[in-house]
FIKOL-76646 format. One record per residue (C-alpha): residue number from 0; residue in one letter; chain; x, y, z. Coordinates in steps of 0.1 Angstrom, whole numbers, plus 5000, padded with zeros to 4 digits. Layout:
N
<NUM, 'A', 'A', <X, Y, Z>>
...
//
This chain:
455
<0, 'M', 'A', <6790, 0490, 7763>>
<1, 'R', 'A', <6818, 0490, 7784>>
<2, 'R', 'A', <6820, 0528, 7802>>
<3, 'M', 'A', <6855, 0525, 7814>>
<4, 'G', 'A', <6859, 0560, 7818>>
<5, 'H', 'A', <6852, 0580, 7786>>
<6, 'C', 'A', <6819, 0583, 7766>>
<7, 'A', 'A', <6822, 0554, 7737>>
<8, 'G', 'A', <6804, 0561, 7702>>
<9, 'I', 'A', <6784, 0547, 7676>>
<10, 'I', 'A', <6792, 0510, 7674>>
<11, 'G', 'A', <6812, 0506, 7642>>
<12, 'R', 'A', <6794, 0490, 7609>>
<13, 'V', 'A', <6805, 0473, 7580>>
<14, 'A', 'A', <6812, 0500, 7553>>
<15, 'L', 'A', <6796, 0497, 7521>>
<16, 'V', 'A', <6806, 0526, 7504>>
<17, 'L', 'A', <6835, 0550, 7512>>
<18, 'A', 'A', <6832, 0586, 7512>>
<19, 'A', 'A', <6863, 0599, 7499>>
<20, 'S', 'A', <6893, 0582, 7478>>
<21, 'A', 'A', <6921, 0567, 7497>>
<22, 'P', 'A', <6944, 0582, 7513>>
<23, 'A', 'A', <6977, 0592, 7499>>
<24, 'R', 'A', <6999, 0588, 7530>>
<25, 'A', 'A', <7005, 0554, 7542>>
<26, 'S', 'A', <6981, 0531, 7558>>
<27, 'G', 'A', <6975, 0544, 7599>>
<28, 'E', 'A', <6995, 0574, 7594>>
<29, 'L', 'A', <6978, 0608, 7602>>
<30, 'G', 'A', <6980, 0639, 7584>>
<31, 'P', 'A', <6995, 0675, 7597>>
<32, 'P', 'A', <6974, 0687, 7623>>
<33, 'L', 'A', <6945, 0713, 7610>>
<34, 'V', 'A', <6941, 0742, 7632>>
<35, 'G', 'A', <6910, 0762, 7637>>
<36, 'A', 'A', <6900, 0789, 7661>>
<37, 'R', 'A', <6888, 0763, 7685>>
<38, 'F', 'A', <6894, 0724, 7671>>
<39, 'E', 'A', <6925, 0708, 7660>>
<40, 'L', 'A', <6921, 0679, 7638>>
<41, 'R', 'A', <6942, 0655, 7623>>
<42, 'S', 'A', <6931, 0627, 7600>>
<43, 'E', 'A', <6941, 0598, 7576>>
<44, 'G', 'A', <6923, 0607, 7549>>
<45, 'P', 'A', <6924, 0634, 7524>>
<46, 'Q', 'A', <6934, 0669, 7537>>
<47, 'V', 'A', <6904, 0683, 7519>>
<48, 'E', 'A', <6879, 0662, 7533>>
<49, 'A', 'A', <6895, 0675, 7570>>
<50, 'R', 'A', <6894, 0710, 7563>>
<51, 'E', 'A', <6855, 0706, 7556>>
<52, 'W', 'A', <6857, 0685, 7588>>
<53, 'L', 'A', <6870, 0711, 7607>>
<54, 'A', 'A', <6848, 0739, 7593>>
<55, 'V', 'A', <6820, 0712, 7603>>
<56, 'L', 'A', <6829, 0716, 7639>>
<57, 'E', 'A', <6832, 0750, 7643>>
<58, 'A', 'A', <6798, 0759, 7626>>
<59, 'A', 'A', <6792, 0732, 7654>>
<60, 'W', 'A', <6803, 0751, 7686>>
<61, 'P', 'A', <6778, 0780, 7690>>
<62, 'Q', 'A', <6748, 0754, 7684>>
<63, 'Y', 'A', <6765, 0730, 7706>>
<64, 'A', 'A', <6768, 0762, 7729>>
<65, 'S', 'A', <6734, 0772, 7725>>
<66, 'F', 'A', <6719, 0736, 7731>>
<67, 'F', 'A', <6742, 0731, 7768>>
<68, 'G', 'A', <6737, 0768, 7776>>
<69, 'A', 'A', <6773, 0778, 7780>>
<70, 'A', 'A', <6804, 0769, 7763>>
<71, 'P', 'A', <6841, 0752, 7783>>
<72, 'K', 'A', <6867, 0780, 7791>>
<73, 'L', 'A', <6897, 0771, 7764>>
<74, 'G', 'A', <6930, 0785, 7771>>
<75, 'A', 'A', <6946, 0815, 7745>>
<76, 'D', 'A', <6961, 0782, 7727>>
<77, 'E', 'A', <6941, 0755, 7736>>
<78, 'R', 'A', <6921, 0737, 7710>>
<79, 'L', 'A', <6899, 0703, 7714>>
<80, 'A', 'A', <6921, 0677, 7698>>
<81, 'V', 'A', <6899, 0656, 7669>>
<82, 'Q', 'A', <6916, 0621, 7650>>
<83, 'V', 'A', <6898, 0608, 7620>>
<84, 'H', 'A', <6912, 0571, 7614>>
<85, 'E', 'A', <6904, 0550, 7579>>
<86, 'T', 'A', <6895, 0517, 7598>>
<87, 'S', 'A', <6890, 0506, 7628>>
<88, 'E', 'A', <6919, 0489, 7630>>
<89, 'A', 'A', <6940, 0519, 7630>>
<90, 'M', 'A', <6918, 0541, 7655>>
<91, 'N', 'A', <6925, 0512, 7679>>
<92, 'A', 'A', <6960, 0512, 7676>>
<93, 'A', 'A', <6959, 0549, 7683>>
<94, 'L', 'A', <6939, 0543, 7714>>
<95, 'E', 'A', <6964, 0517, 7725>>
<96, 'R', 'A', <6998, 0539, 7715>>
<97, 'D', 'A', <6976, 0568, 7739>>
<98, 'G', 'A', <6968, 0543, 7767>>
<99, 'V', 'A', <6934, 0541, 7764>>
<100, 'G', 'A', <6928, 0505, 7752>>
<101, 'R', 'A', <6906, 0490, 7721>>
<102, 'I', 'A', <6874, 0493, 7719>>
<103, 'A', 'A', <6840, 0480, 7698>>
<104, 'A', 'A', <6826, 0512, 7686>>
<105, 'G', 'A', <6831, 0534, 7660>>
<106, 'G', 'A', <6842, 0563, 7681>>
<107, 'I', 'A', <6854, 0578, 7716>>
<108, 'Y', 'A', <6862, 0611, 7737>>
<109, 'A', 'A', <6883, 0590, 7761>>
<110, 'F', 'A', <6889, 0612, 7791>>
<111, 'K', 'A', <6926, 0601, 7795>>
<112, 'T', 'A', <6937, 0619, 7765>>
<113, 'R', 'A', <6906, 0646, 7762>>
<114, 'K', 'A', <6904, 0636, 7726>>
<115, 'A', 'A', <6880, 0624, 7704>>
<116, 'Y', 'A', <6887, 0596, 7682>>
<117, 'F', 'A', <6866, 0580, 7656>>
<118, 'F', 'A', <6869, 0561, 7621>>
<119, 'R', 'A', <6851, 0564, 7585>>
<120, 'Q', 'A', <6818, 0551, 7588>>
<121, 'P', 'A', <6794, 0536, 7556>>
<122, 'S', 'A', <6786, 0570, 7542>>
<123, 'A', 'A', <6795, 0604, 7538>>
<124, 'W', 'A', <6767, 0611, 7564>>
<125, 'Y', 'A', <6774, 0587, 7591>>
<126, 'T', 'A', <6807, 0599, 7595>>
<127, 'R', 'A', <6804, 0635, 7598>>
<128, 'A', 'A', <6777, 0625, 7624>>
<129, 'L', 'A', <6798, 0603, 7643>>
<130, 'L', 'A', <6822, 0634, 7643>>
<131, 'I', 'A', <6795, 0660, 7655>>
<132, 'H', 'A', <6787, 0629, 7680>>
<133, 'E', 'A', <6825, 0628, 7695>>
<134, 'C', 'A', <6831, 0659, 7694>>
<135, 'A', 'A', <6794, 0669, 7713>>
<136, 'H', 'A', <6808, 0643, 7741>>
<137, 'Q', 'A', <6838, 0662, 7742>>
<138, 'F', 'A', <6825, 0693, 7744>>
<139, 'H', 'A', <6798, 0681, 7771>>
<140, 'A', 'A', <6830, 0670, 7793>>
<141, 'R', 'A', <6846, 0705, 7793>>
<142, 'L', 'A', <6820, 0720, 7804>>
<143, 'H', 'A', <6807, 0697, 7831>>
<144, 'G', 'A', <6837, 0676, 7837>>
<145, 'D', 'A', <6852, 0645, 7828>>
<146, 'K', 'A', <6825, 0618, 7838>>
<147, 'D', 'A', <6801, 0588, 7833>>
<148, 'R', 'A', <6765, 0601, 7833>>
<149, 'P', 'A', <6733, 0581, 7824>>
<150, 'G', 'A', <6735, 0564, 7794>>
<151, 'W', 'A', <6703, 0577, 7779>>
<152, 'Y', 'A', <6713, 0613, 7789>>
<153, 'A', 'A', <6749, 0611, 7774>>
<154, 'E', 'A', <6736, 0596, 7743>>
<155, 'G', 'A', <6707, 0612, 7740>>
<156, 'V', 'A', <6721, 0647, 7738>>
<157, 'V', 'A', <6748, 0636, 7715>>
<158, 'E', 'A', <6721, 0618, 7690>>
<159, 'H', 'A', <6703, 0646, 7689>>
<160, 'L', 'A', <6724, 0669, 7680>>
<161, 'A', 'A', <6743, 0649, 7657>>
<162, 'Q', 'A', <6715, 0646, 7634>>
<163, 'H', 'A', <6724, 0674, 7607>>
<164, 'A', 'A', <6719, 0686, 7576>>
<165, 'W', 'A', <6755, 0703, 7556>>
<166, 'D', 'A', <6758, 0717, 7529>>
<167, 'G', 'A', <6797, 0727, 7526>>
<168, 'T', 'A', <6784, 0761, 7541>>
<169, 'N', 'A', <6754, 0759, 7565>>
<170, 'L', 'A', <6752, 0734, 7595>>
<171, 'Q', 'A', <6715, 0726, 7609>>
<172, 'L', 'A', <6721, 0706, 7638>>
<173, 'G', 'A', <6691, 0689, 7661>>
<174, 'I', 'A', <6669, 0687, 7630>>
<175, 'V', 'A', <6647, 0653, 7621>>
<176, 'A', 'A', <6676, 0640, 7596>>
<177, 'P', 'A', <6662, 0639, 7554>>
<178, 'I', 'A', <6680, 0605, 7555>>
<179, 'S', 'A', <6697, 0582, 7567>>
<180, 'L', 'A', <6705, 0548, 7568>>
<181, 'E', 'A', <6704, 0543, 7606>>
<182, 'D', 'A', <6673, 0558, 7603>>
<183, 'Y', 'A', <6667, 0563, 7643>>
<184, 'P', 'A', <6632, 0577, 7643>>
<185, 'K', 'A', <6621, 0542, 7624>>
<186, 'A', 'A', <6641, 0527, 7653>>
<187, 'A', 'A', <6621, 0548, 7682>>
<188, 'L', 'A', <6587, 0538, 7667>>
<189, 'A', 'A', <6592, 0503, 7667>>
<190, 'R', 'A', <6603, 0504, 7702>>
<191, 'L', 'A', <6575, 0520, 7711>>
<192, 'D', 'A', <6555, 0496, 7693>>
<193, 'A', 'A', <6572, 0461, 7711>>
<194, 'S', 'A', <6548, 0445, 7728>>
<195, 'D', 'A', <6573, 0439, 7760>>
<196, 'F', 'A', <6580, 0480, 7760>>
<197, 'D', 'A', <6573, 0491, 7800>>
<198, 'F', 'A', <6577, 0530, 7794>>
<199, 'A', 'A', <6580, 0532, 7835>>
<200, 'A', 'A', <6600, 0503, 7839>>
<201, 'R', 'A', <6625, 0520, 7815>>
<202, 'L', 'A', <6622, 0555, 7843>>
<203, 'A', 'A', <6632, 0535, 7863>>
<204, 'D', 'A', <6661, 0521, 7850>>
<205, 'G', 'A', <6671, 0543, 7825>>
<206, 'G', 'A', <6671, 0515, 7804>>
<207, 'F', 'A', <6664, 0538, 7770>>
<208, 'D', 'A', <6678, 0522, 7740>>
<209, 'R', 'A', <6699, 0552, 7717>>
<210, 'P', 'A', <6669, 0561, 7691>>
<211, 'L', 'A', <6647, 0564, 7723>>
<212, 'G', 'A', <6670, 0581, 7744>>
<213, 'M', 'A', <6675, 0607, 7716>>
<214, 'H', 'A', <6635, 0616, 7714>>
<215, 'L', 'A', <6633, 0619, 7755>>
<216, 'V', 'A', <6656, 0645, 7754>>
<217, 'R', 'A', <6641, 0663, 7727>>
<218, 'L', 'A', <6612, 0663, 7741>>
<219, 'L', 'A', <6623, 0671, 7775>>
<220, 'H', 'A', <6646, 0699, 7759>>
<221, 'R', 'A', <6619, 0716, 7739>>
<222, 'R', 'A', <6583, 0709, 7755>>
<223, 'H', 'A', <6597, 0708, 7793>>
<224, 'A', 'A', <6627, 0731, 7793>>
<225, 'A', 'A', <6626, 0749, 7826>>
<226, 'D', 'A', <6622, 0713, 7844>>
<227, 'F', 'A', <6647, 0698, 7818>>
<228, 'R', 'A', <6674, 0722, 7828>>
<229, 'A', 'A', <6666, 0716, 7867>>
<230, 'A', 'A', <6674, 0681, 7859>>
<231, 'R', 'A', <6699, 0686, 7841>>
<232, 'K', 'A', <6723, 0693, 7869>>
<233, 'K', 'A', <6720, 0663, 7886>>
<234, 'L', 'A', <6724, 0642, 7856>>
<235, 'D', 'A', <6754, 0669, 7847>>
<236, 'A', 'A', <6767, 0657, 7878>>
<237, 'G', 'A', <6767, 0618, 7868>>
<238, 'R', 'A', <6737, 0612, 7892>>
<239, 'P', 'A', <6703, 0596, 7875>>
<240, 'L', 'A', <6669, 0609, 7882>>
<241, 'D', 'A', <6647, 0594, 7911>>
<242, 'P', 'A', <6611, 0589, 7911>>
<243, 'A', 'A', <6606, 0628, 7920>>
<244, 'D', 'A', <6629, 0642, 7893>>
<245, 'W', 'A', <6608, 0623, 7871>>
<246, 'A', 'A', <6573, 0643, 7887>>
<247, 'R', 'A', <6586, 0673, 7876>>
<248, 'F', 'A', <6576, 0663, 7838>>
<249, 'G', 'A', <6541, 0654, 7846>>
<250, 'R', 'A', <6522, 0620, 7849>>
<251, 'R', 'A', <6541, 0590, 7834>>
<252, 'D', 'A', <6513, 0580, 7808>>
<253, 'K', 'A', <6512, 0615, 7795>>
<254, 'L', 'A', <6547, 0618, 7791>>
<255, 'E', 'A', <6542, 0589, 7776>>
<256, 'A', 'A', <6519, 0597, 7753>>
<257, 'E', 'A', <6536, 0627, 7744>>
<258, 'L', 'A', <6573, 0607, 7735>>
<259, 'R', 'A', <6546, 0588, 7715>>
<260, 'A', 'A', <6534, 0615, 7693>>
<261, 'M', 'A', <6564, 0632, 7689>>
<262, 'V', 'A', <6582, 0603, 7677>>
<263, 'A', 'A', <6552, 0594, 7650>>
<264, 'A', 'A', <6552, 0627, 7640>>
<265, 'E', 'A', <6592, 0633, 7637>>
<266, 'Q', 'A', <6599, 0597, 7611>>
<267, 'Q', 'A', <6629, 0604, 7588>>
<268, 'P', 'A', <6610, 0619, 7555>>
<269, 'F', 'A', <6633, 0597, 7528>>
<270, 'R', 'A', <6649, 0562, 7531>>
<271, 'V', 'A', <6679, 0550, 7513>>
<272, 'G', 'A', <6672, 0524, 7485>>
<273, 'F', 'A', <6710, 0526, 7474>>
<274, 'V', 'A', <6740, 0543, 7488>>
<275, 'D', 'A', <6755, 0566, 7490>>
<276, 'W', 'A', <6731, 0594, 7501>>
<277, 'D', 'A', <6739, 0627, 7523>>
<278, 'A', 'A', <6716, 0653, 7536>>
<279, 'R', 'A', <6722, 0688, 7521>>
<280, 'Q', 'A', <6693, 0711, 7539>>
<281, 'F', 'A', <6663, 0713, 7557>>
<282, 'E', 'A', <6639, 0745, 7548>>
<283, 'Q', 'A', <6608, 0752, 7564>>
<284, 'R', 'A', <6588, 0771, 7539>>
<285, 'D', 'A', <6556, 0787, 7543>>
<286, 'D', 'A', <6546, 0763, 7517>>
<287, 'G', 'A', <6557, 0730, 7538>>
<288, 'P', 'A', <6589, 0715, 7539>>
<289, 'A', 'A', <6624, 0712, 7515>>
<290, 'W', 'A', <6651, 0692, 7514>>
<291, 'S', 'A', <6682, 0690, 7491>>
<292, 'L', 'A', <6698, 0656, 7490>>
<293, 'R', 'A', <6731, 0645, 7476>>
<294, 'G', 'A', <6731, 0614, 7461>>
<295, 'Q', 'A', <6767, 0592, 7453>>
<296, 'A', 'A', <6771, 0560, 7433>>
<297, 'Q', 'A', <6797, 0539, 7411>>
<298, 'G', 'A', <6784, 0523, 7388>>
<299, 'V', 'A', <6750, 0516, 7396>>
<300, 'V', 'A', <6718, 0526, 7396>>
<301, 'S', 'A', <6709, 0544, 7435>>
<302, 'G', 'A', <6676, 0559, 7447>>
<303, 'A', 'A', <6661, 0570, 7473>>
<304, 'H', 'A', <6625, 0572, 7481>>
<305, 'A', 'A', <6597, 0590, 7506>>
<306, 'A', 'A', <6588, 0569, 7534>>
<307, 'R', 'A', <6552, 0580, 7532>>
<308, 'E', 'A', <6534, 0570, 7496>>
<309, 'C', 'A', <6529, 0602, 7480>>
<310, 'A', 'A', <6495, 0625, 7466>>
<311, 'W', 'A', <6528, 0638, 7443>>
<312, 'L', 'A', <6570, 0647, 7446>>
<313, 'E', 'A', <6590, 0679, 7429>>
<314, 'F', 'A', <6623, 0680, 7431>>
<315, 'E', 'A', <6650, 0701, 7408>>
<316, 'A', 'A', <6684, 0686, 7392>>
<317, 'A', 'A', <6712, 0697, 7369>>
<318, 'F', 'A', <6728, 0667, 7347>>
<319, 'P', 'A', <6761, 0669, 7362>>
<320, 'E', 'A', <6790, 0671, 7337>>
<321, 'R', 'A', <6800, 0637, 7348>>
<322, 'L', 'A', <6770, 0614, 7355>>
<323, 'G', 'A', <6754, 0580, 7333>>
<324, 'R', 'A', <6716, 0588, 7340>>
<325, 'L', 'A', <6692, 0613, 7360>>
<326, 'G', 'A', <6656, 0608, 7367>>
<327, 'A', 'A', <6632, 0596, 7395>>
<328, 'Q', 'A', <6620, 0565, 7420>>
<329, 'L', 'A', <6583, 0558, 7405>>
<330, 'D', 'A', <6579, 0528, 7432>>
<331, 'W', 'A', <6596, 0509, 7458>>
<332, 'I', 'A', <6590, 0471, 7472>>
<333, 'A', 'A', <6625, 0462, 7477>>
<334, 'T', 'A', <6661, 0466, 7461>>
<335, 'N', 'A', <6656, 0436, 7437>>
<336, 'D', 'A', <6616, 0454, 7430>>
<337, 'H', 'A', <6615, 0487, 7421>>
<338, 'T', 'A', <6606, 0512, 7391>>
<339, 'V', 'A', <6623, 0539, 7384>>
<340, 'L', 'A', <6626, 0569, 7353>>
<341, 'L', 'A', <6663, 0577, 7345>>
<342, 'A', 'A', <6670, 0601, 7313>>
<343, 'S', 'A', <6701, 0605, 7294>>
<344, 'R', 'A', <6721, 0635, 7291>>
<345, 'D', 'A', <6709, 0639, 7257>>
<346, 'G', 'A', <6670, 0643, 7270>>
<347, 'V', 'A', <6661, 0599, 7264>>
<348, 'A', 'A', <6641, 0593, 7294>>
<349, 'L', 'A', <6631, 0554, 7300>>
<350, 'V', 'A', <6609, 0536, 7324>>
<351, 'Q', 'A', <6626, 0504, 7341>>
<352, 'R', 'A', <6618, 0480, 7364>>
<353, 'M', 'A', <6645, 0457, 7385>>
<354, 'T', 'A', <6627, 0422, 7390>>
<355, 'P', 'A', <6634, 0400, 7417>>
<356, 'E', 'A', <6652, 0382, 7390>>
<357, 'G', 'A', <6677, 0413, 7391>>
<358, 'R', 'A', <6671, 0422, 7360>>
<359, 'W', 'A', <6658, 0455, 7344>>
<360, 'T', 'A', <6629, 0457, 7326>>
<361, 'N', 'A', <6617, 0485, 7298>>
<362, 'L', 'A', <6579, 0492, 7308>>
<363, 'L', 'A', <6571, 0520, 7280>>
<364, 'E', 'A', <6588, 0528, 7249>>
<365, 'P', 'A', <6616, 0553, 7250>>
<366, 'R', 'A', <6605, 0589, 7257>>
<367, 'K', 'A', <6624, 0620, 7247>>
<368, 'L', 'A', <6619, 0658, 7272>>
<369, 'P', 'A', <6604, 0686, 7260>>
<370, 'Q', 'A', <6620, 0711, 7246>>
<371, 'K', 'A', <6638, 0736, 7274>>
<372, 'D', 'A', <6652, 0770, 7252>>
<373, 'G', 'A', <6650, 0750, 7221>>
<374, 'S', 'A', <6669, 0717, 7236>>
<375, 'T', 'A', <6657, 0685, 7245>>
<376, 'T', 'A', <6683, 0679, 7262>>
<377, 'F', 'A', <6682, 0673, 7302>>
<378, 'G', 'A', <6702, 0705, 7312>>
<379, 'A', 'A', <6685, 0717, 7345>>
<380, 'R', 'A', <6651, 0701, 7348>>
<381, 'R', 'A', <6622, 0705, 7374>>
<382, 'L', 'A', <6605, 0674, 7377>>
<383, 'R', 'A', <6574, 0665, 7393>>
<384, 'I', 'A', <6560, 0626, 7398>>
<385, 'E', 'A', <6517, 0625, 7404>>
<386, 'R', 'A', <6502, 0596, 7414>>
<387, 'R', 'A', <6468, 0589, 7393>>
<388, 'A', 'A', <6449, 0562, 7386>>
<389, 'D', 'A', <6441, 0543, 7353>>
<390, 'E', 'A', <6406, 0529, 7343>>
<391, 'Q', 'A', <6408, 0504, 7365>>
<392, 'G', 'A', <6421, 0522, 7397>>
<393, 'A', 'A', <6450, 0507, 7394>>
<394, 'P', 'A', <6483, 0536, 7403>>
<395, 'L', 'A', <6500, 0554, 7375>>
<396, 'A', 'A', <6529, 0577, 7385>>
<397, 'A', 'A', <6522, 0608, 7359>>
<398, 'V', 'A', <6561, 0623, 7352>>
<399, 'L', 'A', <6559, 0658, 7346>>
<400, 'V', 'A', <6590, 0680, 7332>>
<401, 'D', 'A', <6593, 0713, 7336>>
<402, 'G', 'A', <6552, 0709, 7340>>
<403, 'V', 'A', <6547, 0691, 7306>>
<404, 'E', 'A', <6538, 0657, 7311>>
<405, 'L', 'A', <6557, 0634, 7299>>
<406, 'L', 'A', <6543, 0605, 7301>>
<407, 'A', 'A', <6524, 0577, 7333>>
<408, 'A', 'A', <6538, 0547, 7339>>
<409, 'P', 'A', <6522, 0518, 7355>>
<410, 'V', 'A', <6534, 0515, 7396>>
<411, 'R', 'A', <6525, 0494, 7425>>
<412, 'N', 'A', <6528, 0521, 7450>>
<413, 'S', 'A', <6536, 0558, 7453>>
<414, 'H', 'A', <6566, 0556, 7471>>
<415, 'F', 'A', <6579, 0584, 7451>>
<416, 'G', 'A', <6615, 0597, 7446>>
<417, 'L', 'A', <6649, 0600, 7433>>
<418, 'A', 'A', <6672, 0584, 7412>>
<419, 'F', 'A', <6701, 0583, 7388>>
<420, 'D', 'A', <6732, 0564, 7375>>
<421, 'S', 'A', <6767, 0562, 7382>>
<422, 'G', 'A', <6779, 0594, 7394>>
<423, 'T', 'A', <6773, 0624, 7419>>
<424, 'V', 'A', <6742, 0643, 7415>>
<425, 'D', 'A', <6722, 0673, 7439>>
<426, 'F', 'A', <6688, 0671, 7443>>
<427, 'T', 'A', <6670, 0700, 7453>>
<428, 'G', 'A', <6638, 0719, 7462>>
<429, 'I', 'A', <6624, 0689, 7473>>
<430, 'R', 'A', <6590, 0684, 7484>>
<431, 'Y', 'A', <6561, 0665, 7484>>
<432, 'A', 'A', <6528, 0653, 7498>>
<433, 'P', 'A', <6519, 0625, 7518>>
<434, 'L', 'A', <6489, 0603, 7505>>
<435, 'A', 'A', <6459, 0608, 7525>>
<436, 'P', 'A', <6447, 0578, 7543>>
<437, 'R', 'A', <6420, 0555, 7531>>
<438, 'T', 'A', <6389, 0558, 7544>>
<439, 'D', 'A', <6361, 0528, 7552>>
<440, 'A', 'A', <6345, 0544, 7523>>
<441, 'D', 'A', <6373, 0546, 7500>>
<442, 'A', 'A', <6379, 0510, 7509>>
<443, 'K', 'A', <6344, 0500, 7500>>
<444, 'S', 'A', <6345, 0520, 7467>>
<445, 'G', 'A', <6377, 0506, 7457>>
<446, 'S', 'A', <6390, 0543, 7451>>
<447, 'G', 'A', <6423, 0561, 7469>>
<448, 'K', 'A', <6427, 0596, 7481>>
<449, 'A', 'A', <6454, 0614, 7467>>
<450, 'G', 'A', <6454, 0649, 7481>>
<451, 'P', 'A', <6451, 0683, 7467>>
<452, 'K', 'A', <6476, 0687, 7437>>
<453, 'R', 'A', <6498, 0718, 7448>>
<454, 'R', 'A', <6532, 0728, 7428>>
//
């Protein structure tokens, strides 16, 4: 990617779903400036959305400062300027007007204007990630100067910070994102497993792509903090690390092993079946991690499933005012081959499978949800899906609603997850136990290991 004296952002992608309604003003026209304590943001989109983005940036500032160890000093009335456009063309037109020039990327922090620019991305989460990404470049440059820095470091830092969850009030940066279309951890693992990957060569030329650069920054920041702080003085000055600098972090083979282990351990827990999914919250509880996700879709069944097969998965959900049906993903093979349980507002539940021919097939007769407070309507419920086996050992997905077993459906795997039809819904308190790996003894006996059944 061209550098041209600025930090280019995430490459733009074709939008699958717009996260908000079209702007009321003319195309390319920015709304009035919204001024916060440290940022000033202008957007072509709805002002209510722009105000939320400004809140995200104000919440990001102390977390940026914590990562970098300091914050840039701003003048009494100075704010960091941010522009949000609806399309690549609108953003590039603005860049041309400002004398920066066109870019083939989703966003940019431009040295010439000291502004962050970007345009709306395929999902609400990715649009917000790009906002955090570009403004992290802006923060970094204002703190240590407008200069090109080694790509793995400059991009790795901001990609690390951009992995986030936002629930409308609380922002968590630098986490393993619960769900995203981009799935950088999966991409990083694939790079490491490639037959031609040469870690020593990548150290020598700095040729780590964004997913690997992000994880390398995380590794050095978390596990080699003191040595990384020393190395960052050179990196922040725009100079690459030489072999003596890398030697600070120990033997190359040991560093590579650490990186591989961390990438493998920090895989994204959920994968998108159909957009749009947003990471709302991550919580590390005494009994394991828990997540909150928001799904949004218009006129289609949308799903998200666990990246690993599950022994069980559970969550809470309340039926919103405007929603078609609500339920769970029971298995996942492909977008045209998967099984869901979906219940209507009045509590009638169906298990349906999408066939490779693009048709829905009912697997079981309709069931009514168990009574809660004297009613079988959906209301607010807790669902739990457990992996079981039939008499022949084939997998079943047993669905429990508020602790009462509703049904057991035949499935092909236990990539359990979340599902809904047409609307916006929040899934909270999501937890799951990965299926224990099969042993040689399991393979010989034909059995699997489902792990403990915890609640």
